[in-house]
C-alpha positions as CSV (number, residue, x, y, z in Angstrom):
1,M,-23.0,-22.9,-8.9
2,A,-23.2,-19.1,-8.9
3,Q,-22.1,-17.1,-11.9
4,V,-18.3,-16.5,-11.6
5,A,-17.2,-12.9,-12.1
6,K,-15.7,-12.4,-15.5
7,I,-13.0,-9.9,-14.7
8,P,-10.3,-9.0,-17.3
9,V,-6.7,-9.9,-16.8
10,I,-4.3,-7.0,-17.9
11,D,-0.6,-7.3,-18.4
12,L,0.9,-3.9,-17.5
13,S,4.2,-4.8,-19.3
14,G,2.6,-4.4,-22.8
15,D,4.5,-2.3,-25.3
16,D,1.6,0.1,-26.0
17,Q,1.1,1.7,-22.6
18,T,-1.6,4.0,-24.0
19,Q,-3.6,0.9,-24.9
20,V,-2.9,-0.7,-21.5
21,A,-4.2,2.4,-19.9
22,K,-7.4,2.3,-21.9
23,D,-7.9,-1.3,-21.1
24,L,-7.4,-0.7,-17.4
25,V,-9.9,2.1,-17.4
26,E,-12.6,0.1,-19.3
27,A,-12.2,-2.7,-16.8
28,A,-12.5,-0.3,-13.9
29,I,-15.6,1.2,-15.4
30,E,-17.4,-2.1,-16.1
31,H,-16.3,-4.1,-13.0
32,G,-14.4,-2.0,-10.5
33,F,-12.1,-5.0,-10.3
34,V,-9.1,-5.9,-12.5
35,Y,-6.7,-8.8,-12.5
36,I,-3.1,-7.6,-12.9
37,K,-1.0,-10.3,-14.5
38,N,1.8,-11.1,-12.1
39,T,4.9,-11.2,-14.2
40,G,7.2,-10.6,-11.2
41,K,8.5,-7.3,-12.7
42,D,6.6,-5.1,-10.3
43,I,6.3,-7.3,-7.2
44,P,8.6,-10.5,-7.3
45,V,6.9,-13.7,-6.4
46,E,9.5,-14.3,-3.7
47,A,8.4,-11.0,-2.0
48,I,4.8,-12.1,-2.0
49,D,5.7,-15.5,-0.6
50,G,7.7,-13.9,2.1
51,A,4.9,-11.5,3.1
52,F,2.5,-14.5,3.5
53,E,5.1,-16.3,5.6
54,M,5.4,-13.3,7.9
55,S,1.7,-12.9,8.1
56,K,1.2,-16.5,9.3
57,R,3.8,-16.0,12.0
58,L,2.2,-12.8,13.1
59,F,-1.2,-14.4,13.6
60,D,0.4,-17.4,15.3
61,A,1.9,-15.0,17.9
62,P,0.7,-15.3,21.5
63,L,-2.6,-13.5,22.1
64,S,-1.0,-11.2,24.7
65,D,1.6,-10.0,22.1
66,K,-1.2,-9.1,19.6
67,Q,-3.3,-7.5,22.2
68,A,-0.4,-5.2,23.1
69,C,-0.7,-3.9,19.5
70,T,-4.5,-3.4,19.4
71,I,-5.8,-1.2,16.7
72,Q,-6.2,2.5,17.5
73,Q,-8.2,5.3,15.9
74,N,-5.2,5.9,13.5
75,N,-6.2,2.6,11.9
76,R,-2.9,0.9,12.8
77,G,-2.5,-2.4,14.7
78,W,-4.3,-5.6,15.4
79,S,-8.0,-6.2,15.3
80,A,-9.4,-9.3,17.0
81,M,-12.1,-11.7,15.8
82,N,-15.5,-9.9,15.4
83,Y,-14.0,-6.5,16.3
84,E,-14.4,-4.9,12.9
85,T,-17.9,-4.8,11.3
86,L,-17.8,-3.9,7.7
87,D,-21.5,-4.1,7.1
88,P,-23.0,-2.9,10.5
89,A,-26.5,-2.5,9.0
90,N,-26.8,-6.1,8.1
91,Q,-24.3,-8.1,10.2
92,R,-25.4,-10.0,13.3
93,V,-21.9,-9.9,14.7
94,G,-18.5,-8.5,13.6
95,D,-16.4,-10.0,10.8
96,F,-14.9,-13.5,11.4
97,K,-11.3,-12.5,10.8
98,E,-8.2,-11.2,12.5
99,A,-6.3,-8.4,10.8
100,F,-3.1,-6.4,11.4
101,N,-2.7,-2.9,9.8
102,F,0.7,-1.4,9.1
103,G,0.9,2.3,8.6
104,E,3.9,4.4,7.7
105,F,7.5,3.1,8.0
106,I,10.5,5.5,8.5
107,D,13.9,4.1,7.8
108,N,12.4,0.6,7.8
109,K,10.9,1.1,11.2
110,A,7.2,0.8,11.8
111,Q,5.7,3.9,13.5
112,Q,3.5,1.7,15.7
113,P,3.9,-1.3,18.1
114,I,4.4,-4.7,16.3
115,P,4.5,-8.2,17.9
116,P,8.0,-9.5,18.9
117,T,7.3,-12.4,16.6
118,I,8.0,-10.3,13.5
119,A,10.1,-7.5,15.0
120,A,13.2,-8.7,13.1
121,D,11.2,-8.6,9.9
122,E,10.4,-4.8,10.0
123,P,12.7,-4.1,7.0
124,R,11.0,-6.9,4.9
125,V,7.5,-5.6,5.7
126,S,8.7,-2.1,4.9
127,A,10.2,-3.3,1.6
128,F,7.0,-5.1,0.6
129,R,4.9,-2.0,1.4
130,D,7.3,0.0,-0.9
131,L,6.8,-2.4,-3.7
132,C,3.0,-2.1,-3.4
133,Y,3.3,1.7,-3.2
134,N,5.3,1.8,-6.5
135,L,2.8,-0.5,-8.2
136,S,0.0,1.7,-7.0
137,L,1.7,4.8,-8.5
138,K,2.0,3.0,-11.8
139,L,-1.7,2.1,-11.8
140,N,-2.7,5.7,-10.8
141,T,-0.6,7.0,-13.7
142,L,-2.2,4.6,-16.2
143,L,-5.7,5.5,-14.9
144,G,-4.9,9.2,-15.5
145,I,-3.7,8.4,-19.0
146,G,-6.7,6.2,-19.8
147,L,-9.2,8.9,-18.5
148,E,-7.3,11.7,-20.3
149,V,-7.1,13.6,-17.1
150,T,-5.3,17.0,-17.4
151,P,-2.6,16.7,-16.3
152,A,-2.4,12.9,-16.7
153,S,-0.2,12.8,-13.5
154,F,-3.1,14.1,-11.4
155,F,-3.7,10.9,-9.5
156,T,0.0,10.0,-9.1
157,T,0.8,13.5,-7.7
158,A,-2.0,13.2,-5.2
159,H,-0.5,9.9,-3.9
160,A,3.1,11.1,-3.7
161,R,4.5,10.6,-0.2
162,A,6.1,14.1,-0.4
163,R,2.6,15.6,-0.3
164,G,2.2,14.5,3.4
165,P,0.7,11.8,5.6
166,S,-2.0,9.5,4.2
167,G,-4.3,6.7,5.3
168,T,-2.4,4.1,3.3
169,I,-2.4,0.7,5.0
170,L,-0.7,-2.6,4.4
171,R,-3.0,-5.2,5.9
172,F,-2.4,-8.8,6.8
173,L,-5.6,-10.9,7.1
174,C,-6.5,-14.3,8.6
175,Y,-9.9,-15.9,8.3
176,P,-10.3,-19.0,10.5
177,P,-12.3,-22.0,9.2
178,R,-15.9,-22.3,10.3
179,A,-15.0,-25.5,12.2
180,S,-12.7,-23.7,14.6
181,L,-15.5,-21.3,15.6
182,T,-17.9,-23.9,16.9
183,S,-16.2,-24.4,20.3
184,G,-14.3,-22.5,22.9
185,E,-14.8,-18.8,23.5
186,Q,-15.1,-17.9,19.8
187,Q,-18.5,-16.5,18.6
188,P,-20.1,-19.5,16.8
189,T,-21.3,-18.9,13.2
190,T,-24.7,-19.3,11.6
191,E,-25.6,-20.0,8.0
192,T,-26.2,-16.2,7.4
193,D,-22.7,-15.2,8.7
194,V,-19.9,-14.1,6.4
195,R,-16.2,-13.7,7.0
196,A,-16.1,-10.1,6.0
197,G,-19.3,-8.0,5.5
198,A,-20.4,-6.3,2.3
199,H,-18.5,-3.0,1.8
200,S,-16.6,-0.8,-0.7
201,D,-13.0,0.1,0.0
202,Y,-12.2,3.4,1.7
203,G,-9.2,4.5,-0.3
204,S,-8.5,5.2,-4.0
205,L,-7.4,1.7,-5.0
206,T,-6.6,-1.6,-3.4
207,L,-4.1,-4.3,-4.3
208,L,-5.2,-7.8,-3.1
209,F,-2.9,-10.8,-2.8
210,R,-4.5,-14.3,-2.4
211,L,-3.3,-17.9,-2.2
212,R,-4.3,-20.7,-4.5
213,G,-6.9,-22.9,-2.9
214,Q,-8.3,-20.1,-0.8
215,P,-11.2,-18.3,-2.5
216,G,-14.1,-16.7,-0.8
217,L,-14.2,-13.2,-2.3
218,E,-17.4,-12.2,-4.0
219,I,-18.5,-9.0,-5.8
220,L,-22.0,-7.6,-6.1
221,L,-22.9,-7.4,-9.8
222,R,-24.6,-4.4,-11.4
223,D,-28.1,-5.7,-10.7
224,G,-27.5,-5.0,-7.0
225,K,-28.7,-8.5,-6.1
226,T,-26.3,-11.1,-7.4
227,W,-23.1,-12.1,-5.7
228,A,-20.4,-13.5,-8.0
229,P,-17.3,-15.4,-6.8
230,V,-14.0,-14.0,-7.8
231,P,-11.6,-16.9,-8.6
232,V,-8.1,-16.8,-7.2
233,T,-6.8,-18.2,-10.5
234,P,-8.8,-17.0,-13.5
235,P,-8.7,-18.9,-16.8
236,G,-5.4,-18.4,-18.6
237,T,-3.3,-17.8,-15.5
238,E,-3.1,-21.4,-14.2
239,H,0.5,-21.7,-15.1
240,D,1.7,-18.3,-13.9
241,P,4.3,-18.4,-11.2
242,A,1.8,-16.8,-8.8
243,P,-1.9,-15.9,-8.9
244,P,-2.5,-12.4,-10.5
245,I,-2.8,-9.4,-8.2
246,L,-6.3,-8.2,-7.9
247,M,-6.8,-4.5,-8.1
248,N,-10.1,-2.8,-7.2
249,I,-11.3,0.8,-7.3
250,G,-12.1,2.4,-4.0
251,D,-14.4,5.2,-2.9
252,L,-12.0,8.1,-3.6
253,L,-11.5,7.3,-7.2
254,A,-15.3,6.9,-7.5
255,Y,-15.6,10.4,-6.0
256,W,-12.9,11.8,-8.2
257,T,-14.5,10.4,-11.3
258,G,-18.2,11.1,-10.4
259,G,-18.9,7.4,-10.2
260,L,-17.4,6.5,-13.6
261,L,-14.9,4.3,-12.0
262,R,-16.8,1.8,-9.8
263,S,-16.1,1.3,-6.1
264,T,-17.7,-2.1,-6.3
265,V,-19.3,-3.7,-3.2
266,H,-17.7,-7.0,-2.2
267,R,-17.5,-9.4,0.7
268,V,-15.7,-12.6,1.9
269,V,-17.8,-15.7,2.5
270,F,-17.2,-19.1,4.2
271,P,-16.6,-22.0,1.9
272,S,-19.0,-24.9,1.6
273,P,-18.7,-27.5,4.4
274,S,-17.2,-30.2,2.1
275,P,-16.4,-30.8,-1.6
276,G,-19.4,-33.0,-2.2
277,S,-21.9,-31.1,-0.1
278,S,-25.2,-30.1,-1.6
279,S,-25.7,-27.5,1.1
280,S,-24.4,-24.0,0.9
281,S,-24.4,-20.8,2.9
282,S,-26.6,-17.9,2.1
283,S,-23.7,-16.5,0.0
284,G,-25.2,-18.2,-3.0
285,A,-21.9,-19.8,-3.9
286,G,-23.7,-23.1,-4.3
287,G,-20.6,-25.3,-3.7
288,L,-16.9,-25.0,-4.1
289,L,-15.4,-22.6,-6.6
290,E,-13.4,-24.7,-9.1
291,G,-13.0,-27.3,-6.4
292,E,-10.5,-25.0,-4.7
293,E,-11.3,-24.9,-1.1
294,A,-13.0,-27.1,1.6
295,D,-13.6,-25.9,5.1
296,H,-10.4,-27.3,6.6
297,G,-8.0,-24.5,7.2
298,P,-7.7,-20.7,7.6
299,R,-7.8,-18.3,4.7
300,Y,-5.0,-15.7,4.4
301,S,-4.9,-12.6,2.3
302,I,-2.9,-9.4,2.1
303,A,-4.3,-6.1,1.1
304,Y,-2.6,-2.8,0.3
305,F,-5.1,0.1,0.7
306,C,-3.7,3.0,-1.3
307,H,-4.8,6.5,-0.2
308,P,-3.8,10.0,-1.4
309,F,-2.4,12.5,1.1
310,G,-5.0,13.4,3.7
311,G,-5.8,16.8,2.5
312,A,-6.6,15.7,-1.1
313,E,-9.9,17.2,-2.2
314,L,-12.4,14.8,-3.7
315,G,-14.1,17.0,-6.4
316,P,-14.3,15.6,-10.0
317,V,-11.0,15.6,-11.9
318,P,-10.4,17.6,-15.1
319,S,-11.4,15.0,-17.7
320,E,-13.9,15.3,-20.5
321,R,-14.9,11.7,-20.0
322,V,-15.7,12.3,-16.4
323,R,-17.5,15.5,-17.1
324,G,-19.6,13.7,-19.7
325,Y,-20.6,10.8,-17.4
326,K,-24.2,11.1,-16.1
327,G,-24.5,8.0,-13.9
328,G,-23.5,9.6,-10.6
329,V,-21.3,8.4,-7.8
330,A,-24.1,6.7,-5.9
331,E,-24.4,4.1,-8.7
332,G,-21.2,2.5,-7.6
333,N,-20.7,3.9,-4.1
334,P,-23.4,3.5,-1.4
335,Y,-21.7,6.1,0.8
336,A,-21.9,8.9,-1.8
337,E,-24.9,10.5,-0.2
338,R,-22.7,12.1,2.4
339,R,-20.8,15.2,1.5
340,V,-17.1,14.6,1.8
341,M,-14.4,17.3,1.3
342,T,-11.1,15.5,1.8
343,A,-9.6,12.1,1.9
344,D,-9.1,12.2,5.6
345,E,-12.7,13.2,6.3
346,H,-13.9,10.3,4.3
347,L,-11.6,7.8,6.0
348,R,-12.7,9.0,9.5
349,M,-16.3,8.6,8.5
350,R,-15.8,5.0,7.3
351,L,-13.6,3.9,10.2
352,K,-16.1,5.2,12.8
353,A,-18.8,3.1,11.2
354,S,-16.7,-0.1,11.0
355,Y,-15.1,0.2,14.5
356,A,-18.0,1.4,16.5
357,Q,-16.7,-0.4,19.6
358,L,-13.3,1.2,19.4
359,Y,-14.7,4.7,19.1
360,K,-17.2,4.1,21.9
361,E,-14.4,2.9,24.2
362,K,-12.4,6.0,23.4
363,E,-15.3,8.3,24.2
364,M,-15.7,6.6,27.6
365,E,-12.1,7.1,28.6
């Protein structure tokens, strides 16, 4: 079995918030990923359960309803199987997943088409998005404190909704089991295929919600060669009311900190065919992680991609620790070779690479 990623679990409710901030920053520097202990204070377990229930109903909606909400260049809407390609340089076909991206809500109303299946749930989706937003502000505040940025509110202020529109997205995801892709009109898989290609996240930070029994996430370790599975339930959280929330650093925080905070490359792989199988995919997982998942059902996850306002400039922040770091952004961010001035410019660059088909279609219209 492959080496499991040893990612710290941090409880944000600790009495010494300065120490919490330092621990958060150290984890973000070393791994780029951090487990946030889910005490229910920031995002109630019931809200997470409700979001997954809505997600399942959305993906079970008739195909015609989802197609009516097809994703646009504003990064909102439904993307079909194989439509997004997160690692275009290495993937044979697009990702084996469906996704639905929710952008801004105003007065609990989505500013985009949504399937009738969940139309009555707009206020609940909006409320869950708000919970994620508030938690992301808390994390940005702690990162500012831990890095001793001047002022410490720098990141939080850049993410304030009052600053203007942003690329922030709440994303529902559904990954079908390999068995369902071997017949019908779906693109069949090969042993080299993955559910989501290797990539770093486009925004500043991401909140990821997963379900017990549905692993598949892997991160690329510092050696640039080894893929390590990321358990849904890390040691010490088995009896928590819900799995911890996984936070990871995105490209923009890597830019802002000159690469000190790591925008770690990650992917989602198919599980092994069966619990006792000796075979494995090219992912290197080498069997089931903690006996959690066999290839018998879909994998669901929910991601909140936090972005600052679109005009935010991405130069290094005022921090002695950032100024003293000599590693460079490229160490943790493979896209750093390109000059980027604002958050929106970076987002457009990444979306155009991931949705080549969408942009080609628009150019032909």
